N, C-alpha and C positions, 0 to 999 in steps of 0.2 A: 504729554503723558510721560511718566517716568518708565524707563526700561532698564533691565539688567541684562548683561551678557555674562553668563557663567562660563568659565574656561576650564576644560578638563584636558589633561595631557599626561603622558607617561613621564613621571619625574626622572626616571633612570635615563631617559633620552637626552636630558639636558647635558649630562656629562659626556655624551657621545658626539655632540655637535662641535664642529670646528669653530674657531673664533669668528670666522667670516659668517658662518650660519647663525651663530648667536647674535652677531651684529645685525644681520638682516631681520631677525625676529624682533630685536629691540627697536630697530628703526621703524618697523611696521607698527608696533605699539605706540611709539612716539608720534608717528603720523596720525594715527587714530586719535590720540589725545589732543594733538594740536588742532585737528579739524573740529573737534567738539568744543575746545576752548574758544575758538574763534567766535562762536555764537553764544558763548556762556552756557553750553548744553552739557558739559562734563561736570558731574556732581561728585562722584567718589571713584577712587581707584584703590583696589585692595589686592595685594599680592600675599598669599598665604605662605607661611613657613612650611618646610617639608613635612610630609605626613609622619616622619620619624619623631617630630616634636609634638604630635597630637595626643590627646587623651580622649578616648571614646567611651560613651555610656550607651548601652543598648538594652532596652526593656522588652522589645518585641521584634519579630522578624517581618512585620508587615511592611510591604513596599507598595506605595500608591503613586501612580502617575508616571510620566516619562522621566527617564534618568539616563545618564551617560553610562557607557560600558564600565563595569566595576573594575576592569583592569587599569583604567585611567584614574588619575587622582584629580580632585578638585583643587586647582592651584590659585585661583583668584577670580575677581569679577570687577566689572565696571557698573556704575549707575549713571545713566545719562538721559537726556530728554530727546524724544523723537516725536514727530507728528503722528505717526501710526506705525504699525508693524512693518509695512513696506519700507518706510523711511529708516527704521531701526536696522532692518536687514541690509539695506544698501550701505549704511554707515559701517557695519562690521566687516564688510568685504575687505577692508584695509588690513584686518588682523591676520596673523600667520595662519595658513590653512592646514598646518599639521595638528592643530588642537581641535577638539570637539567643542563647538560653541553652542550654548543653549541660551536663547533669547526669551525673556519673559517680561510682561508688564508687571510693575510693582506698585504697591501702596506704601507710603512712608508716613509714619506718625511721629510727631514731635512731642516730647514730654514723657513723664513717667507713667501717667494714667491714660491709657488709650480708650477706656470704656466710654462709649457714646461720642467719641470724636470722629471727625471725618478725615480721610487721608489728605495729605497736603504735599506740596512739593518741598524739596530741600531748600532751605535758605542758607546762603553763605554768611558767615559772621562778618 
């Protein structure tokens, strides 16, 4: 099954970290990626640009479902394969613990028209 881990953290904290702390954080992400690559389970890694580069559109104020504290910013995510939620949770323990991590199963559709199609796994080119 495909899972995503959404990463929320305080963008301002990045500039407060020492070079050694930044290296520890990056090393943790590299270990996570390496472990998932070993079994070809890592599918996508996305690091978002800072929120200062974002353009937002808001049509309503409805908030539905669990979400991270709005003081933190959504900074990136991984898409990976895991056997089940327990497996996904054990894998993400490698990631830095200063961020809020949200794990969700996902569905992936290939192609432009998703009407009537079943979710599929990501295929590498």
